[in-house]
MOPAC internal coordinates of N, CA, C and O (Angstrom, degrees):
PM7 1SCF
backbone

  N    0.0000 0     0.00 0     0.00 0    0    0    0
  C    1.4630 1     0.00 0     0.00 0    1    0    0
  C    1.5117 1   108.40 1     0.00 0    2    1    0
  O    1.2310 1   119.56 1   -58.58 1    3    2    1
  N    1.3049 1   118.45 1   121.42 1    3    2    1
  C    1.4572 1   121.66 1  -179.85 1    5    3    2
  C    1.5292 1   110.36 1   -76.99 1    6    5    3
  O    1.2310 1   121.39 1   -27.65 1    7    6    5
  N    1.3496 1   114.95 1   152.35 1    7    6    5
  C    1.4550 1   119.44 1   178.77 1    9    7    6
  C    1.5254 1   111.01 1  -106.51 1   10    9    7
  O    1.2310 1   119.92 1   171.30 1   11   10    9
  N    1.3285 1   117.75 1    -8.70 1   11   10    9
  C    1.4571 1   121.80 1  -176.39 1   13   11   10
  C    1.5174 1   109.95 1    48.14 1   14   13   11
  O    1.2310 1   120.48 1  -119.90 1   15   14   13
  N    1.3322 1   116.69 1    60.10 1   15   14   13
  C    1.4437 1   122.79 1  -177.96 1   17   15   14
  C    1.5213 1   113.12 1   -93.15 1   18   17   15
  O    1.2310 1   122.00 1    -3.97 1   19   18   17
  N    1.3233 1   113.78 1   176.03 1   19   18   17
  C    1.4541 1   120.94 1  -178.66 1   21   19   18
  C    1.5077 1   113.08 1   -57.88 1   22   21   19
  O    1.2310 1   120.38 1   -38.55 1   23   22   21
  N    1.3162 1   116.88 1   141.45 1   23   22   21
  C    1.4681 1   123.32 1   173.48 1   25   23   22
  C    1.5386 1   106.77 1  -151.45 1   26   25   23
  O    1.2310 1   121.61 1    -4.35 1   27   26   25
  N    1.3269 1   114.52 1   175.65 1   27   26   25
  C    1.4876 1   117.59 1   178.68 1   29   27   26
  C    1.5110 1   112.05 1   -61.19 1   30   29   27
  O    1.2310 1   120.35 1   146.67 1   31   30   29
  N    1.3569 1   116.93 1   -33.33 1   31   30   29
  C    1.4587 1   119.85 1  -177.29 1   33   31   30
  C    1.5481 1   111.17 1   -88.53 1   34   33   31
  O    1.2310 1   120.41 1   163.33 1   35   34   33
  N    1.3191 1   116.82 1   -16.67 1   35   34   33
  C    1.4759 1   122.08 1  -174.90 1   37   35   34
  C    1.5358 1   108.45 1  -122.24 1   38   37   35
  O    1.2310 1   119.65 1   -74.03 1   39   38   37
  N    1.3412 1   118.27 1   105.97 1   39   38   37
  C    1.4457 1   120.95 1  -176.94 1   41   39   38
  C    1.5580 1   114.65 1   -70.99 1   42   41   39
  O    1.2310 1   120.61 1   179.48 1   43   42   41
  N    1.3120 1   116.45 1    -0.52 1   43   42   41
  C    1.4684 1   121.05 1   179.40 1   45   43   42
  C    1.5190 1   109.17 1   155.48 1   46   45   43
  O    1.2310 1   120.56 1   -17.44 1   47   46   45
  N    1.2992 1   116.54 1   162.56 1   47   46   45
  C    1.4523 1   121.12 1  -179.70 1   49   47   46
  C    1.5298 1   108.94 1   -65.77 1   50   49   47
  O    1.2310 1   120.54 1   131.50 1   51   50   49
  N    1.3739 1   116.58 1   -48.50 1   51   50   49
  C    1.4479 1   120.61 1  -179.62 1   53   51   50
  C    1.5120 1   108.68 1  -157.04 1   54   53   51
  O    1.2310 1   120.37 1   -37.21 1   55   54   53
  N    1.2981 1   116.90 1   142.79 1   55   54   53
  C    1.4586 1   123.59 1   174.49 1   57   55   54
  C    1.5220 1   109.01 1  -122.71 1   58   57   55
  O    1.2310 1   121.21 1   -49.92 1   59   58   57
  N    1.3180 1   115.29 1   130.08 1   59   58   57
  C    1.4685 1   120.33 1   177.96 1   61   59   58
  C    1.5360 1   109.44 1   -70.07 1   62   61   59
  O    1.2310 1   120.84 1   -52.39 1   63   62   61
  N    1.3013 1   116.01 1   127.61 1   63   62   61
  C    1.4645 1   122.05 1  -177.77 1   65   63   62
  C    1.5200 1   112.43 1   -68.36 1   66   65   63
  O    1.2310 1   119.94 1   157.35 1   67   66   65
  N    1.3495 1   117.73 1   -22.65 1   67   66   65
  C    1.4471 1   121.62 1  -177.00 1   69   67   66
  C    1.5441 1   111.78 1   -91.16 1   70   69   67
  O    1.2310 1   120.20 1   120.86 1   71   70   69
  N    1.3051 1   117.23 1   -59.14 1   71   70   69
  C    1.4912 1   120.67 1  -174.89 1   73   71   70
  C    1.5163 1   112.87 1   -95.40 1   74   73   71
  O    1.2310 1   120.12 1   172.34 1   75   74   73
  N    1.3428 1   117.37 1    -7.66 1   75   74   73
  C    1.4614 1   125.63 1   178.28 1   77   75   74
  C    1.5353 1   114.86 1    67.37 1   78   77   75
  O    1.2310 1   120.80 1  -163.36 1   79   78   77
  N    1.3330 1   116.07 1    16.64 1   79   78   77
  C    1.4783 1   118.78 1   174.55 1   81   79   78
  C    1.5071 1   107.85 1   -66.46 1   82   81   79
  O    1.2310 1   120.84 1   -42.32 1   83   82   81
  N    1.3396 1   115.99 1   137.68 1   83   82   81
  C    1.4634 1   122.24 1  -179.22 1   85   83   82
  C    1.5122 1   108.88 1  -117.52 1   86   85   83
  O    1.2310 1   120.77 1   -46.89 1   87   86   85
  N    1.3406 1   116.14 1   133.11 1   87   86   85
  C    1.4387 1   122.95 1   172.50 1   89   87   86
  C    1.5321 1   105.50 1  -102.35 1   90   89   87
  O    1.2310 1   120.62 1   -55.70 1   91   90   89
  N    1.3109 1   116.42 1   124.30 1   91   90   89
  C    1.4518 1   121.41 1  -176.00 1   93   91   90
  C    1.5075 1   113.82 1   -74.06 1   94   93   91
  O    1.2310 1   119.91 1   154.11 1   95   94   93
  N    1.3488 1   117.77 1   -25.89 1   95   94   93
  C    1.4473 1   120.97 1   179.91 1   97   95   94
  C    1.5025 1   111.72 1  -147.47 1   98   97   95
  O    1.2310 1   121.33 1   -11.89 1   99   98   97
  N    1.2977 1   115.06 1   168.11 1   99   98   97
  C    1.4608 1   120.27 1  -179.45 1  101   99   98
  C    1.5292 1   112.34 1   -63.89 1  102  101   99
  O    1.2310 1   120.57 1   137.84 1  103  102  101
  N    1.3232 1   116.52 1   -42.16 1  103  102  101
  C    1.4539 1   120.09 1   179.68 1  105  103  102
  C    1.5386 1   111.65 1   -59.41 1  106  105  103
  O    1.2310 1   121.12 1   137.26 1  107  106  105
  N    1.3298 1   115.47 1   -42.74 1  107  106  105
  C    1.4711 1   121.41 1   177.84 1  109  107  106
  C    1.5193 1   109.65 1   -61.83 1  110  109  107
  O    1.2310 1   120.44 1   136.71 1  111  110  109
  N    1.3394 1   116.76 1   -43.29 1  111  110  109
  C    1.4611 1   121.62 1  -179.48 1  113  111  110
  C    1.5261 1   110.69 1   -62.44 1  114  113  111
  O    1.2310 1   120.31 1   129.94 1  115  114  113
  N    1.3279 1   117.01 1   -50.06 1  115  114  113
  C    1.4620 1   120.66 1  -175.54 1  117  115  114
  C    1.5246 1   112.04 1   -68.21 1  118  117  115
  O    1.2310 1   120.16 1   150.77 1  119  118  117
  N    1.3303 1   117.31 1   -29.23 1  119  118  117
  C    1.4902 1   121.55 1  -179.25 1  121  119  118
  C    1.5060 1   113.07 1   -81.83 1  122  121  119
  O    1.2310 1   119.55 1   169.77 1  123  122  121
  N    1.3200 1   118.47 1   -10.23 1  123  122  121
  C    1.4533 1   123.56 1  -178.40 1  125  123  122
  C    1.5469 1   109.35 1   -68.68 1  126  125  123
  O    1.2310 1   119.99 1   -60.24 1  127  126  125
  N    1.3381 1   117.62 1   119.76 1  127  126  125
  C    1.4650 1   119.63 1   179.11 1  129  127  126
  C    1.5327 1   113.03 1   -68.28 1  130  129  127
  O    1.2310 1   120.34 1   168.82 1  131  130  129
  N    1.3164 1   116.96 1   -11.18 1  131  130  129
  C    1.4621 1   122.46 1   179.40 1  133  131  130
  C    1.5235 1   112.38 1   -90.73 1  134  133  131
  O    1.2310 1   120.66 1  -174.33 1  135  134  133
  N    1.3314 1   116.35 1     5.67 1  135  134  133
  C    1.4951 1   122.60 1   178.47 1  137  135  134
  C    1.5245 1   108.57 1  -114.86 1  138  137  135
  O    1.2310 1   121.06 1   -44.67 1  139  138  137
  N    1.3172 1   115.58 1   135.33 1  139  138  137
  C    1.4805 1   121.38 1   178.06 1  141  139  138
  C    1.5161 1   108.42 1  -139.17 1  142  141  139
  O    1.2310 1   120.56 1   -50.13 1  143  142  141
  N    1.3262 1   116.53 1   129.87 1  143  142  141
  C    1.4622 1   120.55 1   175.94 1  145  143  142
  C    1.5157 1   107.89 1   -73.70 1  146  145  143
  O    1.2310 1   121.13 1   -46.12 1  147  146  145
  N    1.3220 1   115.44 1   133.88 1  147  146  145
  C    1.4656 1   119.95 1  -178.24 1  149  147  146
  C    1.5310 1   112.59 1  -121.83 1  150  149  147
  O    1.2310 1   120.09 1   170.46 1  151  150  149
  N    1.3432 1   117.43 1    -9.54 1  151  150  149
  C    1.4604 1   115.56 1  -179.11 1  153  151  150
  C    1.5086 1   112.25 1   175.47 1  154  153  151
  O    1.2310 1   122.49 1    -0.54 1  155  154  153
  N    1.3385 1   112.83 1   179.46 1  155  154  153
  C    1.4454 1   122.83 1   176.12 1  157  155  154
  C    1.5159 1   108.49 1  -141.15 1  158  157  155
  O    1.2310 1   120.30 1   -51.21 1  159  158  157
  N    1.3238 1   117.03 1   128.79 1  159  158  157
  C    1.4458 1   122.84 1   176.94 1  161  159  158
  C    1.5263 1   106.83 1  -102.37 1  162  161  159
  O    1.2310 1   120.64 1   -69.39 1  163  162  161
  N    1.3170 1   116.39 1   110.61 1  163  162  161
  C    1.4573 1   121.41 1  -172.94 1  165  163  162
  C    1.5374 1   111.88 1   -73.10 1  166  165  163
  O    1.2310 1   121.51 1   -30.82 1  167  166  165
  N    1.3212 1   114.71 1   149.18 1  167  166  165
  C    1.4622 1   123.15 1   171.79 1  169  167  166
  C    1.5378 1   103.70 1  -129.13 1  170  169  167
  O    1.2310 1   120.18 1   -85.16 1  171  170  169
  N    1.3163 1   117.26 1    94.84 1  171  170  169
  C    1.4632 1   121.15 1  -171.03 1  173  171  170
  C    1.5145 1   114.74 1   -63.04 1  174  173  171
  O    1.2310 1   119.44 1   149.76 1  175  174  173
  N    1.3187 1   118.68 1   -30.24 1  175  174  173
  C    1.4731 1   120.09 1  -178.09 1  177  175  174
  C    1.5303 1   110.64 1   -71.98 1  178  177  175
  O    1.2310 1   119.94 1   148.10 1  179  178  177
  N    1.3232 1   117.73 1   -31.90 1  179  178  177
  C    1.4657 1   122.49 1   177.61 1  181  179  178
  C    1.4994 1   107.12 1  -149.35 1  182  181  179
  O    1.2310 1   120.08 1   -79.11 1  183  182  181
  N    1.3280 1   117.45 1   100.89 1  183  182  181
  C    1.4720 1   122.67 1  -174.96 1  185  183  182
  C    1.5074 1   112.19 1   -58.27 1  186  185  183
  O    1.2310 1   120.08 1   151.72 1  187  186  185
  N    1.3325 1   117.45 1   -28.28 1  187  186  185
  C    1.4877 1   120.85 1   179.53 1  189  187  186
  C    1.5311 1   110.99 1   -66.50 1  190  189  187
  O    1.2310 1   120.46 1   160.05 1  191  190  189
  N    1.3188 1   116.72 1   -19.95 1  191  190  189
  C    1.4549 1   121.35 1   179.78 1  193  191  190
  C    1.5398 1   112.09 1   -89.61 1  194  193  191
  O    1.2310 1   121.00 1   178.45 1  195  194  193
  N    1.3220 1   115.69 1    -1.55 1  195  194  193
  C    1.4573 1   119.40 1   175.55 1  197  195  194
  C    1.5606 1   107.66 1   -67.18 1  198  197  195
  O    1.2310 1   120.65 1   -10.72 1  199  198  197
  N    1.3173 1   116.36 1   169.28 1  199  198  197
  C    1.4606 1   119.95 1  -177.03 1  201  199  198
  C    1.5273 1   111.20 1  -121.96 1  202  201  199
  O    1.2310 1   120.73 1   -49.76 1  203  202  201
  N    1.3137 1   116.20 1   130.24 1  203  202  201
  C    1.4671 1   119.31 1   168.05 1  205  203  202
  C    1.5233 1   106.74 1   -87.01 1  206  205  203
  O    1.2310 1   121.77 1   -43.52 1  207  206  205
  N    1.2950 1   114.23 1   136.48 1  207  206  205
  C    1.4817 1   122.37 1  -173.90 1  209  207  206
  C    1.5274 1   108.36 1  -110.87 1  210  209  207
  O    1.2310 1   121.33 1   -46.31 1  211  210  209
  N    1.3039 1   115.06 1   133.69 1  211  210  209
  C    1.4775 1   121.92 1  -177.99 1  213  211  210
  C    1.5124 1   110.45 1  -131.26 1  214  213  211
  O    1.2310 1   120.35 1   -27.45 1  215  214  213
  N    1.3152 1   116.93 1   152.55 1  215  214  213
  C    1.4721 1   123.66 1   168.12 1  217  215  214
  C    1.4997 1   108.03 1  -104.99 1  218  217  215
  O    1.2310 1   121.88 1   -38.49 1  219  218  217
  N    1.3413 1   114.01 1   141.51 1  219  218  217
  C    1.4671 1   121.08 1   174.54 1  221  219  218
  C    1.5266 1   108.23 1  -112.97 1  222  221  219
  O    1.2310 1   120.57 1   -26.19 1  223  222  221
  N    1.3086 1   116.52 1   153.81 1  223  222  221
  C    1.4747 1   121.18 1  -174.50 1  225  223  222
  C    1.5221 1   114.77 1   -59.31 1  226  225  223
  O    1.2310 1   119.97 1   161.69 1  227  226  225
  N    1.3219 1   117.65 1   -18.31 1  227  226  225
  C    1.4766 1   119.69 1   177.45 1  229  227  226
  C    1.5309 1   112.06 1   -83.13 1  230  229  227
  O    1.2310 1   120.91 1  -168.03 1  231  230  229
  N    1.3212 1   115.86 1    11.97 1  231  230  229
  C    1.4687 1   123.49 1   177.45 1  233  231  230
  C    1.5074 1   113.91 1    71.41 1  234  233  231
  O    1.2310 1   120.94 1  -146.25 1  235  234  233
  N    1.3102 1   115.81 1    33.75 1  235  234  233
  C    1.4692 1   118.95 1   174.49 1  237  235  234
  C    1.5427 1   108.39 1  -117.76 1  238  237  235
  O    1.2310 1   121.34 1   -22.98 1  239  238  237
  N    1.2987 1   115.05 1   157.02 1  239  238  237
  C    1.4634 1   120.80 1   175.98 1  241  239  238
  C    1.5102 1   108.15 1  -103.65 1  242  241  239
  O    1.2310 1   121.01 1   -37.67 1  243  242  241
  N    1.3046 1   115.68 1   142.33 1  243  242  241
  C    1.4649 1   122.71 1   179.88 1  245  243  242
  C    1.5255 1   108.20 1  -122.16 1  246  245  243
  O    1.2310 1   120.45 1   -36.32 1  247  246  245
  N    1.3094 1   116.74 1   143.68 1  247  246  245
  C    1.4692 1   120.47 1   174.48 1  249  247  246
  C    1.5136 1   109.37 1  -122.35 1  250  249  247
  O    1.2310 1   120.99 1   -39.69 1  251  250  249
  N    1.3181 1   115.72 1   140.31 1  251  250  249
  C    1.4558 1   121.67 1   179.05 1  253  251  250
  C    1.5109 1   108.22 1  -136.48 1  254  253  251
  O    1.2310 1   120.59 1   -48.61 1  255  254  253
  N    1.3386 1   116.47 1   131.39 1  255  254  253
  C    1.4754 1   119.30 1  -179.62 1  257  255  254
  C    1.5261 1   112.32 1   -54.81 1  258  257  255
  O    1.2310 1   119.72 1   -39.75 1  259  258  257
  N    1.3040 1   118.14 1   140.25 1  259  258  257
  C    1.4561 1   123.01 1   179.49 1  261  259  258
  C    1.5061 1   111.54 1   -58.24 1  262  261  259
  O    1.2310 1   119.64 1   149.98 1  263  262  261
  N    1.3171 1   118.29 1   -30.02 1  263  262  261
  C    1.4680 1   119.98 1  -177.84 1  265  263  262
  C    1.5388 1   112.54 1   -61.16 1  266  265  263
  O    1.2310 1   119.51 1   160.20 1  267  266  265
  N    1.2999 1   118.53 1   -19.80 1  267  266  265
  C    1.4649 1   122.60 1   176.14 1  269  267  266
  C    1.5278 1   112.38 1   -73.83 1  270  269  267
  O    1.2310 1   120.42 1   170.41 1  271  270  269
  N    1.3145 1   116.80 1    -9.59 1  271  270  269
  C    1.4533 1   121.10 1  -176.92 1  273  271  270
  C    1.5380 1   113.50 1  -123.53 1  274  273  271
  O    1.2310 1   120.81 1   173.38 1  275  274  273
  N    1.3335 1   116.06 1    -6.62 1  275  274  273
  C    1.4662 1   120.46 1  -174.76 1  277  275  274
  C    1.5163 1   113.94 1   -54.89 1  278  277  275
  O    1.2310 1   119.89 1   143.24 1  279  278  277
  N    1.3212 1   117.81 1   -36.76 1  279  278  277
  C    1.4708 1   120.22 1  -177.43 1  281  279  278
  C    1.5123 1   113.74 1   -70.36 1  282  281  279
  O    1.2310 1   119.89 1   171.65 1  283  282  281
  N    1.3491 1   117.81 1    -8.35 1  283  282  281
  C    1.4687 1   120.32 1   174.97 1  285  283  282
  C    1.5284 1   111.88 1   -70.33 1  286  285  283
  O    1.2310 1   121.39 1   157.71 1  287  286  285
  N    1.3225 1   114.94 1   -22.29 1  287  286  285
  C    1.4843 1   120.23 1  -176.01 1  289  287  286
  C    1.5073 1   109.26 1   -87.82 1  290  289  287
  O    1.2310 1   120.76 1   -51.31 1  291  290  289
  N    1.3237 1   116.15 1   128.69 1  291  290  289
  C    1.4749 1   120.61 1  -178.09 1  293  291  290
  C    1.5315 1   112.76 1  -115.76 1  294  293  291
  O    1.2310 1   119.38 1  -174.60 1  295  294  293
  N    1.2936 1   118.78 1     5.40 1  295  294  293
  C    1.4512 1   121.52 1  -176.17 1  297  295  294
  C    1.5307 1   112.97 1   -89.57 1  298  297  295
  O    1.2310 1   122.51 1    10.39 1  299  298  297
  N    1.3215 1   112.79 1  -169.61 1  299  298  297
  C    1.4470 1   121.43 1  -179.32 1  301  299  298
  C    1.5196 1   111.81 1   -71.05 1  302  301  299
  O    1.2310 1   120.54 1   -42.33 1  303  302  301
  N    1.3178 1   116.57 1   137.67 1  303  302  301
  C    1.4599 1   120.35 1   176.23 1  305  303  302
  C    1.5501 1   106.79 1  -100.52 1  306  305  303
  O    1.2310 1   120.68 1   -60.07 1  307  306  305
  N    1.3190 1   116.31 1   119.93 1  307  306  305
  C    1.4317 1   123.88 1  -179.84 1  309  307  306
  C    1.5215 1   107.30 1   -92.60 1  310  309  307
  O    1.2310 1   119.43 1   -40.83 1  311  310  309
  N    1.2977 1   118.70 1   139.17 1  311  310  309
  C    1.4498 1   122.43 1  -175.58 1  313  311  310
  C    1.5222 1   113.70 1   -92.80 1  314  313  311
  O    1.2310 1   119.71 1   157.86 1  315  314  313
  N    1.3154 1   118.16 1   -22.14 1  315  314  313
  C    1.4590 1   121.32 1  -176.69 1  317  315  314
  C    1.5340 1   111.30 1   -93.11 1  318  317  315
  O    1.2310 1   121.45 1   -46.26 1  319  318  317
  N    1.3244 1   114.83 1   133.74 1  319  318  317
  C    1.4643 1   120.49 1   177.22 1  321  319  318
  C    1.5125 1   109.05 1   -92.32 1  322  321  319
  O    1.2310 1   120.27 1   -41.73 1  323  322  321
  N    1.3421 1   117.08 1   138.27 1  323  322  321
  C    1.4861 1   122.51 1  -177.87 1  325  323  322
  C    1.5390 1   111.93 1  -108.45 1  326  325  323
  O    1.2310 1   120.38 1  -171.85 1  327  326  325
  N    1.3148 1   116.88 1     8.15 1  327  326  325
  C    1.4633 1   121.33 1  -178.79 1  329  327  326
  C    1.5302 1   110.61 1   -53.53 1  330  329  327
  O    1.2310 1   121.38 1   -51.50 1  331  330  329
  N    1.3333 1   114.97 1   128.50 1  331  330  329
  C    1.4521 1   119.61 1   178.76 1  333  331  330
  C    1.5415 1   115.60 1    86.49 1  334  333  331
  O    1.2310 1   120.79 1   179.45 1  335  334  333
  N    1.3205 1   116.10 1    -0.55 1  335  334  333
  C    1.4558 1   119.48 1   178.80 1  337  335  334
  C    1.5431 1   109.34 1   -98.01 1  338  337  335
  O    1.2310 1   120.50 1    -7.13 1  339  338  337
  N    1.3029 1   116.65 1   172.87 1  339  338  337
  C    1.4648 1   121.99 1   177.47 1  341  339  338
  C    1.4994 1   112.51 1   -61.59 1  342  341  339
  O    1.2310 1   120.25 1   151.13 1  343  342  341
  N    1.3120 1   117.13 1   -28.87 1  343  342  341
  C    1.4534 1   122.03 1  -179.87 1  345  343  342
  C    1.5358 1   113.77 1   -73.04 1  346  345  343
  O    1.2310 1   120.60 1   160.83 1  347  346  345
  N    1.3177 1   116.45 1   -19.17 1  347  346  345
  C    1.4655 1   123.02 1  -172.59 1  349  347  346
  C    1.5220 1   111.82 1   -90.12 1  350  349  347
  O    1.2310 1   119.74 1   -58.13 1  351  350  349
  N    1.3396 1   118.11 1   121.87 1  351  350  349
  C    1.4857 1   120.79 1   175.47 1  353  351  350
  C    1.5452 1   111.56 1   -80.71 1  354  353  351
  O    1.2310 1   119.41 1   174.47 1  355  354  353
  N    1.3249 1   118.74 1    -5.53 1  355  354  353
  C    1.4529 1   121.25 1   177.57 1  357  355  354
  C    1.5057 1   117.07 1    78.96 1  358  357  355
  O    1.2310 1   120.45 1  -163.78 1  359  358  357
  N    1.3257 1   116.74 1    16.22 1  359  358  357
  C    1.4570 1   119.59 1  -178.42 1  361  359  358
  C    1.5295 1   114.01 1   -58.68 1  362  361  359
  O    1.2310 1   120.44 1   140.41 1  363  362  361
  N    1.3270 1   116.76 1   -39.59 1  363  362  361
  C    1.4658 1   118.94 1  -179.12 1  365  363  362
  C    1.5343 1   113.90 1   -66.67 1  366  365  363
  O    1.2310 1   121.28 1   162.17 1  367  366  365
  N    1.3296 1   115.16 1   -17.83 1  367  366  365
  C    1.4520 1   119.00 1   177.24 1  369  367  366
  C    1.5314 1   113.43 1   -81.54 1  370  369  367
  O    1.2310 1   120.78 1   167.73 1  371  370  369
  N    1.3124 1   116.11 1   -12.27 1  371  370  369
  C    1.4617 1   121.44 1   179.73 1  373  371  370
  C    1.5154 1   108.46 1  -112.56 1  374  373  371
  O    1.2310 1   120.70 1   -74.45 1  375  374  373
  N    1.3019 1   116.27 1   105.55 1  375  374  373
  C    1.4531 1   123.62 1  -173.44 1  377  375  374
  C    1.5208 1   113.84 1   -53.30 1  378  377  375
  O    1.2310 1   120.22 1   145.73 1  379  378  377
  N    1.3097 1   117.19 1   -34.27 1  379  378  377
  C    1.4666 1   120.60 1  -175.22 1  381  379  378
  C    1.5407 1   113.33 1   -95.02 1  382  381  379
  O    1.2310 1   120.11 1  -171.92 1  383  382  381
  N    1.3091 1   117.40 1     8.08 1  383  382  381
  C    1.4541 1   121.14 1   178.51 1  385  383  382
  C    1.5105 1   110.35 1   -85.28 1  386  385  383
  O    1.2310 1   120.35 1   -55.77 1  387  386  385
  N    1.3333 1   116.94 1   124.23 1  387  386  385
  C    1.4517 1   122.22 1  -175.71 1  389  387  386
  C    1.5363 1   114.49 1  -112.10 1  390  389  387
  O    1.2310 1   119.80 1  -178.13 1  391  390  389
  N    1.3228 1   118.00 1     1.87 1  391  390  389
  C    1.4535 1   120.26 1  -178.99 1  393  391  390
  C    1.4996 1   113.35 1   -66.24 1  394  393  391
  O    1.2310 1   120.69 1   -29.39 1  395  394  393
  N    1.3429 1   116.29 1   150.61 1  395  394  393
  C    1.4505 1   119.09 1   172.59 1  397  395  394
  C    1.5348 1   109.20 1   -69.89 1  398  397  395
  O    1.2310 1   120.42 1   -25.77 1  399  398  397
  N    1.2939 1   116.80 1   154.23 1  399  398  397
  C    1.4771 1   121.41 1   179.28 1  401  399  398
  C    1.5184 1   108.96 1  -111.31 1  402  401  399
  O    1.2310 1   120.70 1   -47.16 1  403  402  401
  N    1.2930 1   116.28 1   132.84 1  403  402  401
  C    1.4809 1   121.37 1  -178.25 1  405  403  402
  C    1.5329 1   112.46 1   -94.52 1  406  405  403
  O    1.2310 1   120.62 1   176.40 1  407  406  405
  N    1.3441 1   116.42 1    -3.60 1  407  406  405
  C    1.4696 1   119.34 1   178.16 1  409  407  406
  C    1.5297 1   109.73 1   -67.03 1  410  409  407
  O    1.2310 1   121.21 1   -37.69 1  411  410  409
  N    1.3141 1   115.28 1   142.31 1  411  410  409
  C    1.4622 1   119.54 1   173.39 1  413  411  410
  C    1.5252 1   108.32 1   -81.65 1  414  413  411
  O    1.2310 1   122.05 1   -92.52 1  415  414  413
  N    1.3459 1   113.69 1    87.48 1  415  414  413
  C    1.4649 1   120.58 1  -166.38 1  417  415  414
  C    1.5334 1   110.13 1  -140.56 1  418  417  415
  O    1.2310 1   121.48 1   -28.37 1  419  418  417
  N    1.3134 1   114.78 1   151.63 1  419  418  417
  C    1.4473 1   121.68 1   176.06 1  421  419  418
  C    1.5409 1   112.78 1   -52.66 1  422  421  419
  O    1.2310 1   120.65 1   144.56 1  423  422  421
  N    1.3189 1   116.37 1   -35.44 1  423  422  421
  C    1.4284 1   121.34 1  -175.68 1  425  423  422
  C    1.5372 1   114.65 1   -81.23 1  426  425  423
  O    1.2310 1   120.28 1   165.21 1  427  426  425
  N    1.3095 1   117.07 1   -14.79 1  427  426  425
  C    1.4581 1   121.79 1  -173.79 1  429  427  426
  C    1.5316 1   114.37 1   -58.72 1  430  429  427
  O    1.2310 1   120.36 1   147.04 1  431  430  429
  N    1.3505 1   116.93 1   -32.96 1  431  430  429
  C    1.4485 1   119.07 1  -179.58 1  433  431  430
  C    1.5196 1   112.77 1   -62.37 1  434  433  431
  O    1.2310 1   120.48 1   147.97 1  435  434  433
  N    1.3413 1   116.69 1   -32.03 1  435  434  433
  C    1.4637 1   120.26 1   178.14 1  437  435  434
  C    1.5242 1   109.46 1   -65.32 1  438  437  435
  O    1.2310 1   120.04 1   141.95 1  439  438  437
  N    1.3329 1   117.53 1   -38.05 1  439  438  437
  C    1.4480 1   121.17 1   178.49 1  441  439  438
  C    1.5412 1   110.55 1   -64.01 1  442  441  439
  O    1.2310 1   120.65 1   147.38 1  443  442  441
  N    1.3415 1   116.36 1   -32.62 1  443  442  441
  C    1.4765 1   119.95 1   178.31 1  445  443  442
  C    1.5199 1   109.36 1   -72.95 1  446  445  443
  O    1.2310 1   119.37 1   143.25 1  447  446  445
  N    1.3163 1   118.82 1   -36.75 1  447  446  445
  C    1.4618 1   120.94 1   176.27 1  449  447  446
  C    1.5237 1   109.91 1   -63.02 1  450  449  447
  O    1.2310 1   120.09 1   141.35 1  451  450  449
  N    1.3047 1   117.43 1   -38.65 1  451  450  449
  C    1.4923 1   119.70 1   176.05 1  453  451  450
  C    1.5087 1   109.40 1   -57.75 1  454  453  451
  O    1.2310 1   119.78 1   136.87 1  455  454  453
  N    1.3236 1   118.03 1   -43.13 1  455  454  453
  C    1.4798 1   120.20 1  -179.04 1  457  455  454
  C    1.5509 1   111.00 1   -65.83 1  458  457  455
  O    1.2310 1   120.37 1   143.12 1  459  458  457
  N    1.3141 1   116.90 1   -36.88 1  459  458  457
  C    1.4675 1   121.05 1   177.49 1  461  459  458
  C    1.5281 1   109.41 1   -62.80 1  462  461  459
  O    1.2310 1   120.68 1   135.60 1  463  462  461
  N    1.3285 1   116.30 1   -44.40 1  463  462  461
  C    1.4556 1   121.09 1   179.39 1  465  463  462
  C    1.5303 1   111.42 1   -65.65 1  466  465  463
  O    1.2310 1   120.72 1   136.36 1  467  466  465
  N    1.3067 1   116.24 1   -43.64 1  467  466  465
  C    1.4779 1   121.18 1  -179.64 1  469  467  466
  C    1.5340 1   110.87 1   -61.93 1  470  469  467
  O    1.2310 1   120.23 1   146.63 1  471  470  469
  N    1.3218 1   117.17 1   -33.37 1  471  470  469
  C    1.4662 1   121.74 1  -177.14 1  473  471  470
  C    1.5067 1   114.03 1   -97.31 1  474  473  471
  O    1.2310 1   120.13 1  -172.84 1  475  474  473
  N    1.3114 1   117.35 1     7.16 1  475  474  473
  C    1.4448 1   120.08 1  -179.65 1  477  475  474
  C    1.5131 1   111.34 1   -63.43 1  478  477  475
  O    1.2310 1   117.88 1   -48.54 1  479  478  477
  N    1.3130 1   121.65 1   131.46 1  479  478  477
  C    1.4629 1   121.59 1  -179.44 1  481  479  478
  C    1.5296 1   112.45 1   -62.40 1  482  481  479
  O    1.2310 1   120.80 1   -47.86 1  483  482  481
  N    1.2957 1   116.08 1   132.14 1  483  482  481
  C    1.4539 1   123.05 1   179.91 1  485  483  482
  C    1.5270 1   109.21 1   -95.04 1  486  485  483
  O    1.2310 1   121.25 1   -34.42 1  487  486  485
  N    1.3392 1   115.21 1   145.58 1  487  486  485
  C    1.4899 1   119.92 1   179.99 1  489  487  486
  C    1.5435 1   110.68 1   -71.15 1  490  489  487
  O    1.2310 1   120.10 1   180.00 1  491  490  489

């Protein structure tokens, strides 16, 4: 599992545009009690290009591409998308919806990553 830590080419995992706080790695970011996941903005053509949305204590919102979190998921990857079918509850269509999805769908793994992030231990 990659941590996406500091390197010469990467000045940090994420820097807040308002308060300029920098998280050196993903683990540090997810463990920060001042960070809260608030949503996911789907990119149906390439789910890795979707954005996870977070709030920071300084009252700013941060977005991070889903591809930075994809390796957290260890389950089965389904290739068929069920969006718009009877099986789909439409969670991906609602940016602020954080529930897991039980549909056997290409998008369901993103919903599982949201649960991993929500349950990440805070310092």
